[in-house]
A tleap script that builds the chain and sets N, CA, C and O, in Angstrom:
source leaprc.protein.ff14SB
mol = sequence {
  NMET THR GLU LYS GLU ILE ALA ASN ALA VAL
  GLU GLU THR ILE GLU THR TYR GLU PHE THR
  ASP ASP ASP GLY GLN GLU HIE CYS PHE VAL
  VAL GLU SER LYS PHE LYS VAL GLY ASN ASP
  ASP TYR VAL ALA LEU LEU GLU VAL ASP PRO
  SER ILE PHE ALA GLU GLU GLY GLU GLU CYS
  SER CYS GLY CYS GLU HIE ASP HIE ALA GLU
  ASN CYS CYS ASP GLY HIE ASP HIE ASP GLU
  GLU ASP THR ASN ILE ILE LEU ALA LYS VAL
  VAL THR ASP GLU ASN GLY GLU VAL ASP ILE
  GLN VAL PRO SER ASP GLU GLU PHE GLU LYS
  ALA LYS GLN VAL TYR GLU ASN LEU GLU CALA
}
set mol.1.N position { -8.187 5.827 1.618 }
set mol.1.CA position { -7.379 5.845 2.817 }
set mol.1.C position { -6.259 6.994 2.173 }
set mol.1.O position { -5.746 6.968 1.054 }
set mol.2.N position { -6.125 7.685 2.922 }
set mol.2.CA position { -5.014 9.041 2.397 }
set mol.2.C position { -3.527 8.699 3.082 }
set mol.2.O position { -3.575 7.844 3.967 }
set mol.3.N position { -2.603 9.096 2.871 }
set mol.3.CA position { -1.441 8.636 3.240 }
set mol.3.C position { -1.419 9.171 4.955 }
set mol.3.O position { -0.946 8.628 5.953 }
set mol.4.N position { -2.114 10.404 4.778 }
set mol.4.CA position { -2.043 11.153 6.367 }
set mol.4.C position { -2.778 10.253 7.063 }
set mol.4.O position { -2.262 9.894 8.122 }
set mol.5.N position { -4.013 9.698 6.740 }
set mol.5.CA position { -4.527 8.478 7.584 }
set mol.5.C position { -3.794 7.334 7.744 }
set mol.5.O position { -4.187 6.644 8.685 }
set mol.6.N position { -2.988 6.965 7.219 }
set mol.6.CA position { -2.506 5.712 7.385 }
set mol.6.C position { -1.150 6.289 8.316 }
set mol.6.O position { -0.854 5.577 9.275 }
set mol.7.N position { -0.270 7.600 8.075 }
set mol.7.CA position { 0.708 7.734 9.203 }
set mol.7.C position { -0.074 8.071 10.347 }
set mol.7.O position { 0.716 8.018 11.289 }
set mol.8.N position { -0.965 8.323 10.683 }
set mol.8.CA position { -1.868 8.676 11.491 }
set mol.8.C position { -2.379 7.331 12.448 }
set mol.8.O position { -3.072 7.625 13.423 }
set mol.9.N position { -2.210 6.524 12.322 }
set mol.9.CA position { -2.970 5.123 12.857 }
set mol.9.C position { -1.200 4.326 13.422 }
set mol.9.O position { -0.886 3.145 13.564 }
set mol.10.N position { -0.571 5.329 13.571 }
set mol.10.CA position { 0.611 4.592 14.597 }
set mol.10.C position { 0.679 3.688 15.461 }
set mol.10.O position { 1.644 2.933 15.578 }
set mol.11.N position { -0.828 3.654 16.497 }
set mol.11.CA position { -1.324 2.848 17.547 }
set mol.11.C position { -1.236 1.654 16.951 }
set mol.11.O position { -0.617 0.777 17.553 }
set mol.12.N position { -1.814 1.360 15.679 }
set mol.12.CA position { -2.119 0.195 15.088 }
set mol.12.C position { -0.956 -0.357 14.526 }
set mol.12.O position { -0.069 0.421 14.174 }
set mol.13.N position { -0.787 -1.732 14.363 }
set mol.13.CA position { 0.339 -2.556 13.878 }
set mol.13.C position { 0.162 -2.217 12.119 }
set mol.13.O position { -0.857 -2.738 11.667 }
set mol.14.N position { 0.852 -1.569 11.263 }
set mol.14.CA position { 0.596 -1.648 9.797 }
set mol.14.C position { 1.592 -2.332 9.063 }
set mol.14.O position { 2.803 -2.139 8.960 }
set mol.15.N position { 0.507 -3.527 8.369 }
set mol.15.CA position { 1.140 -4.477 7.525 }
set mol.15.C position { 1.920 -3.788 6.207 }
set mol.15.O position { 1.238 -3.064 5.481 }
set mol.16.N position { 3.299 -3.993 5.895 }
set mol.16.CA position { 3.587 -3.342 4.758 }
set mol.16.C position { 4.462 -4.592 4.063 }
set mol.16.O position { 4.964 -5.564 4.628 }
set mol.17.N position { 4.473 -4.217 2.578 }
set mol.17.CA position { 5.308 -5.076 1.530 }
set mol.17.C position { 6.349 -4.055 0.997 }
set mol.17.O position { 6.026 -2.955 0.549 }
set mol.18.N position { 7.464 -4.454 1.071 }
set mol.18.CA position { 8.246 -3.681 0.115 }
set mol.18.C position { 9.444 -4.254 -1.112 }
set mol.18.O position { 10.400 -5.014 -0.958 }
set mol.19.N position { 9.118 -3.794 -1.918 }
set mol.19.CA position { 10.009 -4.333 -2.964 }
set mol.19.C position { 10.813 -3.678 -3.841 }
set mol.19.O position { 10.740 -2.484 -3.549 }
set mol.20.N position { 11.576 -3.846 -4.808 }
set mol.20.CA position { 12.969 -2.901 -5.308 }
set mol.20.C position { 12.073 -3.553 -7.045 }
set mol.20.O position { 12.017 -4.772 -7.206 }
set mol.21.N position { 11.584 -2.786 -7.943 }
set mol.21.CA position { 11.392 -3.159 -9.296 }
set mol.21.C position { 12.591 -3.476 -10.276 }
set mol.21.O position { 13.770 -3.518 -9.925 }
set mol.22.N position { 12.276 -3.622 -11.130 }
set mol.22.CA position { 13.626 -4.349 -12.504 }
set mol.22.C position { 14.320 -2.846 -12.759 }
set mol.22.O position { 15.459 -2.858 -13.225 }
set mol.23.N position { 13.658 -1.477 -12.462 }
set mol.23.CA position { 14.328 -0.586 -12.958 }
set mol.23.C position { 15.192 0.115 -11.488 }
set mol.23.O position { 15.591 1.276 -11.398 }
set mol.24.N position { 15.305 -0.846 -10.557 }
set mol.24.CA position { 15.941 -0.216 -9.180 }
set mol.24.C position { 14.928 0.676 -8.116 }
set mol.24.O position { 15.332 1.004 -7.001 }
set mol.25.N position { 13.830 0.951 -8.517 }
set mol.25.CA position { 13.070 1.713 -7.770 }
set mol.25.C position { 12.388 0.960 -6.779 }
set mol.25.O position { 11.515 0.124 -7.011 }
set mol.26.N position { 12.913 1.360 -5.425 }
set mol.26.CA position { 11.752 1.219 -4.506 }
set mol.26.C position { 10.602 1.464 -4.260 }
set mol.26.O position { 10.219 2.578 -4.616 }
set mol.27.N position { 9.649 0.598 -3.605 }
set mol.27.CA position { 8.136 0.572 -3.443 }
set mol.27.C position { 7.970 0.313 -2.143 }
set mol.27.O position { 8.715 -0.369 -1.439 }
set mol.28.N position { 6.803 0.964 -1.770 }
set mol.28.CA position { 6.357 0.338 -0.039 }
set mol.28.C position { 4.615 0.161 -0.426 }
set mol.28.O position { 3.932 0.876 -1.159 }
set mol.29.N position { 4.342 -0.671 0.110 }
set mol.29.CA position { 2.966 -0.975 0.120 }
set mol.29.C position { 2.215 -1.506 1.526 }
set mol.29.O position { 2.408 -2.567 2.120 }
set mol.30.N position { 1.275 -0.388 1.865 }
set mol.30.CA position { 0.465 -0.855 2.981 }
set mol.30.C position { -0.699 -1.856 2.617 }
set mol.30.O position { -1.465 -1.703 1.665 }
set mol.31.N position { -0.721 -2.961 3.561 }
set mol.31.CA position { -2.143 -3.784 3.293 }
set mol.31.C position { -3.772 -3.227 3.636 }
set mol.31.O position { -4.311 -3.553 4.693 }
set mol.32.N position { -4.320 -2.546 2.841 }
set mol.32.CA position { -5.565 -1.898 3.166 }
set mol.32.C position { -6.639 -2.792 3.600 }
set mol.32.O position { -7.464 -2.496 4.464 }
set mol.33.N position { -6.583 -4.130 2.828 }
set mol.33.CA position { -7.250 -5.105 3.170 }
set mol.33.C position { -7.067 -6.310 3.207 }
set mol.33.O position { -6.340 -6.451 2.224 }
set mol.34.N position { -7.179 -7.143 3.568 }
set mol.34.CA position { -7.378 -8.812 3.685 }
set mol.34.C position { -8.717 -9.305 3.229 }
set mol.34.O position { -9.680 -8.762 3.769 }
set mol.35.N position { -9.033 -10.502 2.076 }
set mol.35.CA position { -10.017 -10.985 2.171 }
set mol.35.C position { -9.866 -12.431 1.176 }
set mol.35.O position { -8.907 -12.565 0.416 }
set mol.36.N position { -10.893 -13.409 1.300 }
set mol.36.CA position { -10.985 -14.310 0.385 }
set mol.36.C position { -11.771 -14.402 -0.800 }
set mol.36.O position { -12.852 -13.814 -0.841 }
set mol.37.N position { -11.378 -15.038 -1.726 }
set mol.37.CA position { -11.729 -15.328 -2.777 }
set mol.37.C position { -11.670 -17.131 -3.027 }
set mol.37.O position { -10.684 -17.859 -3.138 }
set mol.38.N position { -12.858 -17.402 -3.053 }
set mol.38.CA position { -13.074 -19.190 -2.899 }
set mol.38.C position { -12.050 -19.360 -1.519 }
set mol.38.O position { -12.066 -18.836 -0.405 }
set mol.39.N position { -11.128 -20.395 -2.203 }
set mol.39.CA position { -10.122 -20.721 -0.961 }
set mol.39.C position { -8.947 -19.832 -1.232 }
set mol.39.O position { -8.034 -20.121 -0.459 }
set mol.40.N position { -8.711 -19.097 -1.845 }
set mol.40.CA position { -7.499 -18.208 -2.296 }
set mol.40.C position { -7.716 -16.790 -1.299 }
set mol.40.O position { -8.706 -16.087 -1.094 }
set mol.41.N position { -6.489 -16.739 -0.859 }
set mol.41.CA position { -6.100 -15.477 -0.438 }
set mol.41.C position { -5.848 -14.452 -0.687 }
set mol.41.O position { -4.892 -14.501 -1.461 }
set mol.42.N position { -6.241 -13.062 -0.427 }
set mol.42.CA position { -5.834 -11.898 -1.465 }
set mol.42.C position { -5.615 -10.615 -0.106 }
set mol.42.O position { -5.939 -10.513 1.077 }
set mol.43.N position { -4.837 -9.751 -1.179 }
set mol.43.CA position { -4.949 -8.356 0.254 }
set mol.43.C position { -4.979 -7.315 -1.247 }
set mol.43.O position { -4.587 -7.590 -2.381 }
set mol.44.N position { -5.525 -6.222 -0.779 }
set mol.44.CA position { -5.357 -4.632 -1.255 }
set mol.44.C position { -4.486 -4.335 -0.804 }
set mol.44.O position { -4.281 -4.588 0.383 }
set mol.45.N position { -3.429 -3.534 -1.724 }
set mol.45.CA position { -2.362 -3.037 -1.132 }
set mol.45.C position { -2.400 -1.643 -1.741 }
set mol.45.O position { -2.741 -1.461 -2.909 }
set mol.46.N position { -2.058 -0.715 -0.959 }
set mol.46.CA position { -2.032 0.546 -1.129 }
set mol.46.C position { -0.605 0.847 -1.582 }
set mol.46.O position { 0.294 0.441 -0.847 }
set mol.47.N position { -0.282 1.500 -2.685 }
set mol.47.CA position { 1.105 2.005 -2.613 }
set mol.47.C position { 1.374 3.472 -1.651 }
set mol.47.O position { 0.543 4.380 -1.606 }
set mol.48.N position { 2.111 3.484 -1.237 }
set mol.48.CA position { 2.416 4.890 -0.061 }
set mol.48.C position { 3.809 5.122 -0.227 }
set mol.48.O position { 4.609 4.237 -0.530 }
set mol.49.N position { 4.175 6.643 0.027 }
set mol.49.CA position { 5.470 7.130 0.059 }
set mol.49.C position { 6.382 6.598 1.419 }
set mol.49.O position { 6.223 6.909 2.600 }
set mol.50.N position { 7.288 5.776 0.866 }
set mol.50.CA position { 7.714 5.080 2.550 }
set mol.50.C position { 8.146 6.602 3.833 }
set mol.50.O position { 8.301 6.611 5.054 }
set mol.51.N position { 8.191 7.407 3.056 }
set mol.51.CA position { 8.537 8.858 4.047 }
set mol.51.C position { 7.559 8.996 5.017 }
set mol.51.O position { 7.883 9.619 6.028 }
set mol.52.N position { 6.101 8.424 4.914 }
set mol.52.CA position { 5.132 9.045 5.624 }
set mol.52.C position { 5.365 8.188 7.103 }
set mol.52.O position { 4.801 8.531 8.141 }
set mol.53.N position { 6.291 7.024 7.008 }
set mol.53.CA position { 6.470 6.681 8.236 }
set mol.53.C position { 7.726 6.876 8.807 }
set mol.53.O position { 8.224 5.999 9.513 }
set mol.54.N position { 8.492 8.301 8.498 }
set mol.54.CA position { 9.945 8.678 9.141 }
set mol.54.C position { 9.296 9.885 10.052 }
set mol.54.O position { 8.230 10.472 9.870 }
set mol.55.N position { 10.074 10.034 10.878 }
set mol.55.CA position { 10.181 10.857 12.096 }
set mol.55.C position { 9.818 12.166 11.478 }
set mol.55.O position { 10.171 12.451 10.334 }
set mol.56.N position { 9.025 13.062 12.327 }
set mol.56.CA position { 8.647 14.388 11.906 }
set mol.56.C position { 10.248 15.274 11.511 }
set mol.56.O position { 11.248 14.720 11.966 }
set mol.57.N position { 10.378 16.020 11.051 }
set mol.57.CA position { 11.388 16.746 10.215 }
set mol.57.C position { 12.421 15.971 9.478 }
set mol.57.O position { 13.536 16.384 9.161 }
set mol.58.N position { 11.877 14.712 9.228 }
set mol.58.CA position { 13.177 14.281 8.203 }
set mol.58.C position { 12.516 14.574 7.089 }
set mol.58.O position { 11.429 15.140 6.971 }
set mol.59.N position { 13.521 13.990 5.954 }
set mol.59.CA position { 12.921 14.531 4.539 }
set mol.59.C position { 11.914 13.603 3.833 }
set mol.59.O position { 11.905 12.374 3.898 }
set mol.60.N position { 11.148 14.318 3.215 }
set mol.60.CA position { 10.375 13.068 2.262 }
set mol.60.C position { 10.990 12.701 1.033 }
set mol.60.O position { 12.178 13.016 0.964 }
set mol.61.N position { 10.480 12.089 -0.011 }
set mol.61.CA position { 10.688 11.689 -1.094 }
set mol.61.C position { 10.977 13.061 -2.004 }
set mol.61.O position { 11.883 13.059 -2.837 }
set mol.62.N position { 10.001 14.416 -1.741 }
set mol.62.CA position { 10.417 15.604 -2.566 }
set mol.62.C position { 11.745 16.274 -1.838 }
set mol.62.O position { 12.082 17.408 -2.178 }
set mol.63.N position { 12.306 15.735 -1.083 }
set mol.63.CA position { 13.499 16.586 -0.669 }
set mol.63.C position { 13.231 17.274 0.293 }
set mol.63.O position { 14.179 17.347 1.075 }
set mol.64.N position { 11.907 18.095 0.743 }
set mol.64.CA position { 11.583 18.950 1.555 }
set mol.64.C position { 11.783 17.926 3.173 }
set mol.64.O position { 11.591 16.725 3.360 }
set mol.65.N position { 12.275 19.110 4.205 }
set mol.65.CA position { 11.928 18.691 5.459 }
set mol.65.C position { 10.478 19.775 6.169 }
set mol.65.O position { 10.413 20.981 6.408 }
set mol.66.N position { 9.576 18.750 6.309 }
set mol.66.CA position { 8.488 19.525 7.044 }
set mol.66.C position { 7.432 18.046 7.190 }
set mol.66.O position { 7.575 16.877 6.833 }
set mol.67.N position { 6.536 18.671 7.775 }
set mol.67.CA position { 5.355 18.212 8.690 }
set mol.67.C position { 4.605 17.490 7.414 }
set mol.67.O position { 4.103 18.286 6.620 }
set mol.68.N position { 4.489 16.366 7.168 }
set mol.68.CA position { 3.702 15.676 6.412 }
set mol.68.C position { 2.263 15.910 6.239 }
set mol.68.O position { 1.477 15.337 5.485 }
set mol.69.N position { 2.026 17.049 7.248 }
set mol.69.CA position { 0.418 17.277 7.200 }
set mol.69.C position { 0.436 18.485 6.290 }
set mol.69.O position { -0.475 18.669 5.484 }
set mol.70.N position { 1.414 19.269 6.403 }
set mol.70.CA position { 1.750 20.473 5.588 }
set mol.70.C position { 1.924 20.408 3.752 }
set mol.70.O position { 2.328 19.339 3.295 }
set mol.71.N position { 1.676 21.322 2.968 }
set mol.71.CA position { 2.324 21.272 1.786 }
set mol.71.C position { 3.697 21.528 1.509 }
set mol.71.O position { 4.351 22.544 1.744 }
set mol.72.N position { 4.034 20.464 0.980 }
set mol.72.CA position { 6.060 20.596 0.431 }
set mol.72.C position { 5.658 22.144 -0.109 }
set mol.72.O position { 4.620 22.754 -0.365 }
set mol.73.N position { 7.292 22.443 -0.130 }
set mol.73.CA position { 7.539 23.619 -0.841 }
set mol.73.C position { 7.579 23.819 -2.150 }
set mol.73.O position { 7.843 24.904 -2.667 }
set mol.74.N position { 7.354 22.928 -2.667 }
set mol.74.CA position { 6.950 22.759 -4.381 }
set mol.74.C position { 5.506 22.599 -4.752 }
set mol.74.O position { 5.160 22.320 -5.900 }
set mol.75.N position { 4.626 22.791 -3.707 }
set mol.75.CA position { 3.570 23.005 -3.796 }
set mol.75.C position { 2.489 21.586 -3.998 }
set mol.75.O position { 1.296 21.622 -4.299 }
set mol.76.N position { 3.209 20.557 -3.767 }
set mol.76.CA position { 2.340 19.442 -3.704 }
set mol.76.C position { 1.888 18.970 -2.185 }
set mol.76.O position { 2.620 19.104 -1.205 }
set mol.77.N position { 0.466 18.352 -2.144 }
set mol.77.CA position { -0.528 18.086 -1.066 }
set mol.77.C position { -0.250 16.711 -0.902 }
set mol.77.O position { -0.497 16.070 -1.924 }
set mol.78.N position { 0.352 15.784 0.418 }
set mol.78.CA position { 0.606 14.724 0.392 }
set mol.78.C position { -1.024 13.977 0.310 }
set mol.78.O position { -1.379 13.026 -0.387 }
set mol.79.N position { -1.928 14.900 1.415 }
set mol.79.CA position { -3.318 14.436 1.518 }
set mol.79.C position { -4.010 14.233 -0.020 }
set mol.79.O position { -4.891 13.374 -0.055 }
set mol.80.N position { -3.747 14.841 -1.127 }
set mol.80.CA position { -4.149 15.204 -2.280 }
set mol.80.C position { -3.623 14.372 -3.153 }
set mol.80.O position { -3.752 14.956 -4.229 }
set mol.81.N position { -2.996 13.143 -3.383 }
set mol.81.CA position { -1.991 12.005 -4.138 }
set mol.81.C position { -3.181 11.422 -4.594 }
set mol.81.O position { -4.085 11.354 -3.761 }
set mol.82.N position { -3.414 10.952 -5.798 }
set mol.82.CA position { -4.045 9.911 -6.177 }
set mol.82.C position { -3.919 8.608 -5.712 }
set mol.82.O position { -2.955 8.048 -6.235 }
set mol.83.N position { -4.604 7.834 -4.830 }
set mol.83.CA position { -4.252 6.541 -4.441 }
set mol.83.C position { -4.437 5.557 -5.261 }
set mol.83.O position { -5.439 5.709 -5.959 }
set mol.84.N position { -3.664 4.299 -5.503 }
set mol.84.CA position { -3.542 3.382 -5.978 }
set mol.84.C position { -3.776 2.203 -5.772 }
set mol.84.O position { -2.703 1.600 -5.768 }
set mol.85.N position { -5.056 1.188 -5.503 }
set mol.85.CA position { -4.898 0.223 -4.850 }
set mol.85.C position { -4.586 -1.167 -5.697 }
set mol.85.O position { -5.523 -1.470 -6.436 }
set mol.86.N position { -3.755 -1.832 -5.728 }
set mol.86.CA position { -3.640 -2.960 -6.219 }
set mol.86.C position { -4.090 -4.285 -5.441 }
set mol.86.O position { -3.541 -4.519 -4.365 }
set mol.87.N position { -4.952 -5.063 -5.876 }
set mol.87.CA position { -5.174 -6.454 -5.645 }
set mol.87.C position { -4.125 -7.838 -6.055 }
set mol.87.O position { -3.945 -8.316 -7.175 }
set mol.88.N position { -3.703 -8.145 -5.129 }
set mol.88.CA position { -2.720 -9.474 -5.036 }
set mol.88.C position { -3.134 -10.229 -4.361 }
set mol.88.O position { -3.753 -10.097 -3.305 }
set mol.89.N position { -2.721 -11.409 -5.104 }
set mol.89.CA position { -2.769 -12.852 -4.679 }
set mol.89.C position { -1.814 -13.133 -3.558 }
set mol.89.O position { -0.657 -12.731 -3.686 }
set mol.90.N position { -2.183 -13.806 -2.428 }
set mol.90.CA position { -1.202 -14.551 -1.424 }
set mol.90.C position { -1.054 -15.861 -1.511 }
set mol.90.O position { -1.981 -16.657 -1.358 }
set mol.91.N position { 0.246 -16.199 -1.790 }
set mol.91.CA position { 0.473 -17.864 -1.773 }
set mol.91.C position { 1.289 -17.869 -0.465 }
set mol.91.O position { 1.796 -16.913 0.121 }
set mol.92.N position { 1.291 -19.014 -0.189 }
set mol.92.CA position { 2.403 -19.204 1.011 }
set mol.92.C position { 2.698 -20.682 0.776 }
set mol.92.O position { 1.877 -21.587 0.630 }
set mol.93.N position { 3.767 -20.737 0.769 }
set mol.93.CA position { 4.683 -22.223 -0.009 }
set mol.93.C position { 4.822 -23.119 1.355 }
set mol.93.O position { 4.311 -22.683 2.387 }
set mol.94.N position { 5.404 -24.173 1.357 }
set mol.94.CA position { 5.505 -25.117 2.278 }
set mol.94.C position { 6.295 -25.299 3.402 }
set mol.94.O position { 6.458 -26.230 4.189 }
set mol.95.N position { 6.884 -23.840 3.247 }
set mol.95.CA position { 7.993 -23.559 3.902 }
set mol.95.C position { 7.610 -22.325 4.984 }
set mol.95.O position { 8.259 -21.920 5.949 }
set mol.96.N position { 6.286 -21.874 4.447 }
set mol.96.CA position { 5.393 -20.938 5.238 }
set mol.96.C position { 6.111 -19.416 4.602 }
set mol.96.O position { 5.935 -18.376 5.238 }
set mol.97.N position { 6.843 -19.416 3.425 }
set mol.97.CA position { 7.105 -17.843 3.062 }
set mol.97.C position { 6.001 -17.432 2.169 }
set mol.97.O position { 5.480 -18.135 1.303 }
set mol.98.N position { 5.730 -16.317 2.452 }
set mol.98.CA position { 4.636 -15.725 2.009 }
set mol.98.C position { 5.232 -14.828 0.284 }
set mol.98.O position { 6.171 -14.032 0.263 }
set mol.99.N position { 4.628 -15.126 -0.641 }
set mol.99.CA position { 4.603 -14.591 -1.603 }
set mol.99.C position { 3.487 -13.885 -2.125 }
set mol.99.O position { 2.367 -14.387 -2.030 }
set mol.100.N position { 3.691 -12.571 -2.768 }
set mol.100.CA position { 2.491 -12.082 -3.449 }
set mol.100.C position { 2.720 -12.183 -4.998 }
set mol.100.O position { 3.829 -12.180 -5.532 }
set mol.101.N position { 1.821 -12.250 -5.476 }
set mol.101.CA position { 1.398 -12.614 -6.990 }
set mol.101.C position { 0.304 -11.829 -7.659 }
set mol.101.O position { -0.841 -11.723 -7.219 }
set mol.102.N position { 0.801 -11.246 -8.849 }
set mol.102.CA position { -0.302 -10.688 -9.921 }
set mol.102.C position { -1.374 -12.037 -10.205 }
set mol.102.O position { -0.980 -13.093 -10.700 }
set mol.103.N position { -2.620 -11.805 -9.842 }
set mol.103.CA position { -3.713 -12.739 -10.334 }
set mol.103.C position { -3.619 -12.489 -11.402 }
set mol.103.O position { -3.319 -11.442 -11.975 }
set mol.104.N position { -4.068 -14.175 -12.002 }
set mol.104.CA position { -4.675 -13.972 -13.763 }
set mol.104.C position { -5.794 -12.954 -14.143 }
set mol.104.O position { -6.377 -12.486 -13.165 }
set mol.105.N position { -6.140 -12.591 -15.153 }
set mol.105.CA position { -7.277 -11.949 -15.826 }
set mol.105.C position { -8.576 -12.330 -14.926 }
set mol.105.O position { -9.332 -11.491 -14.438 }
set mol.106.N position { -8.710 -13.787 -14.784 }
set mol.106.CA position { -9.807 -13.858 -14.505 }
set mol.106.C position { -10.087 -13.860 -12.971 }
set mol.106.O position { -11.095 -13.335 -12.496 }
set mol.107.N position { -8.938 -14.610 -12.078 }
set mol.107.CA position { -8.828 -14.328 -10.623 }
set mol.107.C position { -8.843 -12.952 -10.206 }
set mol.107.O position { -9.124 -12.726 -9.029 }
set mol.108.N position { -8.526 -11.770 -11.162 }
set mol.108.CA position { -8.493 -10.496 -10.774 }
set mol.108.C position { -9.843 -9.967 -10.635 }
set mol.108.O position { -10.258 -9.363 -9.646 }
set mol.109.N position { -10.639 -10.289 -11.912 }
set mol.109.CA position { -11.983 -9.952 -12.273 }
set mol.109.C position { -12.646 -10.189 -10.922 }
set mol.109.O position { -13.148 -9.267 -10.279 }
set mol.110.N position { -12.628 -11.864 -10.383 }
set mol.110.CA position { -13.233 -12.126 -9.496 }
set mol.110.C position { -13.047 -11.690 -7.888 }
set mol.110.O position { -13.905 -11.804 -7.012 }
set mol.111.N position { -11.770 -11.191 -7.750 }
set mol.111.CA position { -11.097 -10.585 -6.621 }
set mol.111.C position { -11.547 -9.099 -6.156 }
set mol.111.O position { -11.570 -8.543 -5.058 }
set mol.112.N position { -11.953 -8.630 -7.687 }
set mol.112.CA position { -12.173 -7.216 -7.681 }
set mol.112.C position { -13.784 -6.955 -7.543 }
set mol.112.O position { -14.274 -6.000 -6.941 }
set mol.113.N position { -14.405 -7.835 -8.116 }
set mol.113.CA position { -15.730 -8.237 -7.284 }
set mol.113.C position { -16.000 -8.154 -6.346 }
set mol.113.O position { -16.957 -7.449 -6.026 }
set mol.114.N position { -15.201 -8.911 -5.371 }
set mol.114.CA position { -15.450 -9.075 -3.818 }
set mol.114.C position { -14.688 -8.112 -3.222 }
set mol.114.O position { -14.656 -8.250 -1.999 }
set mol.115.N position { -13.918 -6.972 -3.739 }
set mol.115.CA position { -12.851 -6.165 -2.926 }
set mol.115.C position { -14.525 -5.190 -3.387 }
set mol.115.O position { -14.870 -4.713 -2.306 }
set mol.116.N position { -15.312 -4.869 -4.192 }
set mol.116.CA position { -15.834 -3.894 -4.399 }
set mol.116.C position { -17.237 -4.194 -3.482 }
set mol.116.O position { -17.930 -3.335 -2.937 }
set mol.117.N position { -17.419 -5.459 -3.476 }
set mol.117.CA position { -18.755 -5.555 -2.347 }
set mol.117.C position { -18.003 -5.416 -0.977 }
set mol.117.O position { -18.862 -5.187 -0.125 }
set mol.118.N position { -16.579 -5.466 -0.334 }
set mol.118.CA position { -16.466 -5.087 0.922 }
set mol.118.C position { -16.489 -3.734 0.992 }
set mol.118.O position { -16.865 -3.173 2.021 }
set mol.119.N position { -16.121 -3.112 -0.009 }
set mol.119.CA position { -16.335 -1.716 0.136 }
set mol.119.C position { -17.533 -0.910 0.142 }
set mol.119.O position { -17.507 0.255 0.536 }
set mol.120.N position { -18.575 -1.471 -0.275 }
set mol.120.CA position { -20.107 -0.961 -0.517 }
set mol.120.C position { -20.875 -0.808 1.307 }
set mol.120.O position { -22.040 -0.438 1.457 }
savepdb mol mol.pdb
quit
């Protein structure tokens, strides 16, 4: 799923997670899919540029004003950027708060297998 496809899905409710890393850089993730591994819940997250949710004519992270369907003035194309899927474990605490966690290596391998079967 490209950033353009996500941006064009405005009729659908798009579930996102945002966080700031230790270096102060903001990250935005869109839930690409949800699935179970045993009794545990997982999500496949796609990192996106938050500017894809901006109104037409607003600046994107490259600093240009343009329609995201067009190439930026510096030559990069939003449609051709590499997609990075992150598999994460979803844990809900006793207060109903959702926490996204990095799975252990063993949990990740199981989640990866289930996710790849979903995509097949």
